[in-house]
N, C-alpha and C positions, 0 to 999 in steps of 0.2 A: 692670482690675477688671471683674468680672461680678457683676451682681445675681442672687442666688439666692432664690427665694421658695418658701415651703412652702405647700402646700395639702393639706388632708385634711378630708373631711367626716365628720360623725358618723353620717349615714345615706345609704346608697347606694340605698335603695328608699323611695319614697313612693307608696303605693297600688300601681300597676303601672308607674310611671315608674322607670327604673333608670339609675343613673350607672355607667359603666364607664371603665376606663383613666384618662387624665389628667383627665377630667371629675370624677372622684371623689377622686383623690389624685395629686399630682405628686411623685414621689420626687426627691431631689436627684440631680444628674447623677453624683455620686461613686458611687452604687450601680449605675449602668448598667443599671437595671431598668425603665425606663418601658415599653418594648415588651413585655417579659416579663410585667409586671404586668397590662397590658391583656389579653394572651393568657390569663393565669391567671384573670382575672375572667371572661372569656368561657367558657373551658372548664369552670370550676367552676359557672357558671350553667347550662350545658348539662347537666352531670351532675346538679345539684340538680333541675332541671325533669324530667329523665328518672326520677329516683328517686321523685318524688312527683307523678305525673301528675294525680291527682284533686284535689290541694290546692296550687294554684300559689302562693297567698298564704303558706302555711307554708313552701313551698320557697324563696320569696324571702326570707322572714324568716331562715331558717337560713343561706342563702347569704350574706346580708348580714353576719351575725355573723363568719363566717370571713374574709370579704373586708376588712371594716374592720380586723379584727385584723392581717391581712397588711399592709395599708397602714400601720398604726401601727408595725409592726415595721420596715418599709422606711424610714419617716420617722425613727425613732429611729436606725437603722443609718446613714442618710445624714447625720444631724447628727453622730454620733460620728466617722464617717470624715472629714467636712469639718473638724471641730474638730481632729482628729489632724493632718491635712494642713496646716491653717493654722498651728497652734501648734507643730508639730514640724519642719516643712520648713525653717525658718530654721537649725535646729541640724544639718542634714545638709550635709556639705561637697559642693560642686558636682562635684568630681572622684571622689566615692565611687562 
C-alpha cells in the first residue's frame, strides 16, 4: 500500500513570492507529470515576464491563472486515472 496525497494551492503568487513545481501542486504519480509540470511552470513564467517587462505584477497575475488551471487539470486527471486503476484493475485477468 502506498499513501498518495493531493496538494494544490489556490495561489502560486503572493506579492513577489512564487511557488513552482511540487511546492505549488503535487500531481498524483499516475500522471507521471511532476517534473514536466515544474518545467512548464518555469518556462511559462519566463515567457510571461518577457512578454510584460514593465509590469511584473501583472505578468505574475496572468501567469498564476494559467498555471493554477494547469495544476487543477493534472489533479483531476490524476484522480480519474487512479480511480480507474483502483476500481478496474481487479476485473482484468492477470494473463491478459
